C-alpha positions in Angstrom: -31.6 -51.4 -15.1 -30.6 -48.2 -13.3 -33.3 -46.9 -11.0 -31.4 -44.0 -9.3 -28.4 -41.8 -10.2 -25.9 -40.0 -8.1 -27.1 -36.5 -7.0 -26.2 -34.2 -9.9 -25.9 -36.9 -12.5 -27.9 -37.2 -15.7 -29.5 -40.5 -16.7 -29.3 -41.7 -20.4 -32.2 -44.1 -21.0 -30.7 -45.3 -24.2 -27.5 -46.5 -22.7 -28.9 -47.0 -19.2 -26.0 -44.9 -17.8 -25.8 -42.1 -15.2 -23.2 -39.5 -16.0 -21.9 -36.6 -14.0 -21.4 -33.2 -15.7 -18.1 -32.4 -17.3 -15.5 -31.6 -14.6 -17.2 -33.8 -12.0 -17.0 -37.4 -10.9 -19.2 -39.8 -9.0 -18.2 -40.3 -5.4 -19.8 -43.4 -3.8 -19.3 -42.3 -0.2 -21.6 -39.3 -0.8 -23.7 -40.8 -3.6 -23.2 -37.4 -5.5 -21.2 -35.8 -8.3 -18.2 -34.0 -7.0 -15.9 -31.4 -8.7 -12.7 -32.7 -10.2 -9.4 -31.0 -9.0 -8.7 -27.5 -10.3 -8.2 -27.1 -14.1 -9.3 -30.7 -14.7 -12.1 -31.5 -17.1 -12.3 -35.2 -16.5 -11.3 -37.5 -13.6 -11.8 -41.0 -12.4 -14.9 -42.0 -10.4 -14.5 -42.4 -6.7 -10.7 -41.5 -6.7 -11.1 -38.1 -8.4 -7.7 -38.6 -10.0 -7.5 -36.3 -13.0 -7.3 -37.9 -16.5 -7.7 -34.8 -18.7 -6.5 -31.2 -18.1 -8.2 -28.2 -19.5 -6.9 -26.1 -22.4 -3.1 -26.3 -22.7 -2.3 -27.3 -19.1 -0.2 -30.3 -18.4 -0.6 -33.0 -15.7 2.0 -33.5 -13.0 3.1 -37.1 -13.1 3.6 -37.2 -9.4 0.6 -35.4 -8.1 -1.8 -35.9 -11.0 -2.7 -32.2 -10.8 -3.0 -29.8 -13.7 -0.7 -26.8 -14.1 1.8 -25.0 -16.3 5.3 -26.1 -17.0 7.7 -24.1 -14.9 10.5 -25.5 -17.0 9.1 -23.7 -20.0 8.5 -20.6 -17.8 4.7 -20.6 -18.3 2.1 -18.9 -16.1 -1.5 -19.8 -15.5 -3.7 -16.9 -16.6 -7.5 -17.2 -17.2 -7.2 -21.0 -17.5 -4.4 -21.0 -20.1 -0.6 -21.4 -19.9 1.1 -18.2 -21.2 4.7 -16.9 -21.1 5.7 -15.6 -17.7 6.3 -11.9 -17.3 9.3 -10.6 -15.4 8.3 -8.5 -12.4 9.9 -5.2 -11.4 12.6 -5.0 -8.7 11.1 -5.8 -5.3 8.3 -7.9 -6.7 7.8 -11.5 -7.8 5.5 -13.4 -10.2 3.6 -16.2 -8.2 2.8 -18.0 -11.4 -0.2 -16.1 -12.7 1.6 -13.0 -14.2 0.6 -10.8 -11.3 3.2 -8.8 -9.3 3.4 -9.3 -5.6 5.8 -7.6 -3.2 8.8 -9.7 -2.0 7.4 -11.3 1.2 10.5 -10.8 3.4 10.6 -7.5 5.3 13.4 -5.1 4.1 14.1 -7.2 1.0 15.3 -5.3 -2.0 15.1 -8.1 -4.6 13.7 -11.7 -4.6 13.5 -14.6 -7.0 11.3 -13.5 -9.8 9.1 -16.6 -9.5 9.4 -18.0 -6.0 9.6 -14.8 -4.0 12.7 -16.0 -2.0 14.7 -13.0 -1.0 18.2 -12.8 -2.5 19.2 -9.2 -1.6 18.3 -6.9 1.3 17.8 -3.2 1.5 20.9 -1.1 2.4 22.3 -1.6 5.9 20.5 -5.0 6.3 22.1 -8.4 5.8 20.6 -11.6 4.4 20.3 -14.4 6.9 18.8 -17.5 5.1 15.8 -16.0 3.4 15.3 -13.1 5.9 16.8 -9.6 6.1 18.2 -8.7 9.6 20.4 -6.0 11.1 24.0 -7.1 11.4 25.5 -7.9 14.8 26.3 -4.7 16.7 23.5 -2.7 15.0 19.8 -2.2 15.6 16.7 -1.5 13.6 15.3 2.0 13.7 11.7 3.0 13.3 12.7 4.4 10.0 13.6 1.0 8.7 17.4 1.2 8.7 20.1 -0.4 10.8 22.3 1.9 12.9 25.4 1.0 14.9 24.9 0.3 18.6 26.7 2.5 21.2 30.5 2.2 21.6 31.7 -1.2 22.9 28.2 -2.6 22.7 27.6 -6.0 20.9 23.8 -6.0 21.0 21.2 -3.4 21.6 17.4 -3.1 21.5 15.6 -2.4 18.2 14.1 1.1 17.8 15.7 2.4 21.1 19.3 1.4 20.6 19.7 0.8 24.3 22.6 -1.6 24.9 22.0 -4.9 26.5 25.3 -6.6 26.0 28.9 -5.3 26.0 32.2 -6.5 24.5 34.5 -8.6 26.6 35.9 -6.8 29.7 33.3 -4.0 29.5 30.4 -3.6 31.9 26.9 -2.3 31.2 27.3 0.3 34.0 24.8 2.8 32.8 21.7 0.6 32.0 19.4 3.6 32.0 21.2 5.1 29.0 22.5 1.8 27.7 26.2 2.5 27.6 29.2 0.2 28.2 32.1 1.3 30.4 34.9 -0.1 32.6 34.2 -1.2 36.1 35.7 0.7 39.0 38.2 -2.1 39.6 39.5 -1.8 36.0 39.0 1.8 35.0 41.7 2.1 32.3 41.4 1.2 28.6 44.3 -0.4 26.8 43.8 -1.7 23.3 40.0 -1.5 23.9 40.3 -3.7 27.0 39.4 -2.6 30.5 42.4 -3.0 32.8 43.8 -1.9 36.2 44.8 1.7 36.5 48.6 2.4 36.2 49.8 4.9 38.8 52.2 7.4 37.3 55.2 9.1 39.0 55.0 12.6 40.4 54.7 15.2 37.7 52.9 12.8 35.4 49.2 11.7 34.8 47.3 8.8 33.3 44.3 9.9 31.2 42.8 6.4 31.2 45.0 4.5 28.7 47.8 3.5 31.1 50.3 5.9 29.4 51.9 8.4 31.6 52.1 12.0 30.3 53.9 14.9 31.8 51.9 17.5 33.7 51.8 21.0 32.1 54.9 23.1 31.7 56.4 24.2 35.1 53.7 22.1 36.9 55.0 20.0 39.8 52.0 17.8 40.4 48.7 17.4 38.6 45.5 15.4 38.9 46.3 11.7 38.3 43.5 11.3 35.8 42.8 14.7 34.1 46.3 16.2 34.2 44.9 19.4 35.7 47.7 21.2 37.6 47.4 21.4 41.3 50.9 22.6 42.3 53.5 24.6 40.4 57.3 24.3 40.6 59.1 26.8 42.9 59.0 30.4 41.8 56.0 29.7 39.6 52.4 30.7 40.3 49.3 28.8 39.2 46.5 30.6 37.2 43.3 28.6 37.4 41.6 30.4 34.4 44.3 29.0 32.0 45.5 26.0 34.1 49.1 27.2 33.7 52.1 28.0 35.8 53.8 31.4 35.2 56.8 33.1 36.8 55.9 34.8 40.1 55.9 38.5 39.8 58.9 40.0 41.8 
């Protein structure tokens, strides 16, 4: 004959049985009634494995937990399985017909029920399940991606200061974050820094290794800028206009 029940159990003298309340089971290690898993109204003593789910919930054969069928697109609301609602753009339904923001930053749309991002905001690109700025761009404080400075492959978020240049360029202005050609290869040909080509007299190289004629009636000019520094015979140089004109007789 039973002389003592688990804590929380009720004794039936007629059947000489101790019973835990509905939704609880007897746990020998604690000698007390313990709550069954969520949404379960009956479960086995000691193991707590659910045997009966509440309302119209179904039991998962693998986990023995009660829930709603995702195959039938059902959501758990107030203890019942009801048809899932479709959330607005930028939100997802976690399974209870509430609407939560897509969890990934800068995500435009995500899976309606898992929240996994599938499309990013404008200027961002999807990398796995995250939205990032594409290579050669940086994230601004306004939440958009902008192009890094010219010939820069990577720059710091928010400031845009360059920290890596394209091949053959040098980060020669770190304080402002710009890429340029080193002094040993100052010319740019097809966007590649290369040695400077010296031009014949009467011509100049503006930095692309193509020789151009100095100005009309100019005998010699600056090798880089083309600014005239000596006119042909009988011509006089005028600095204000950087031109050579006939010498007054």
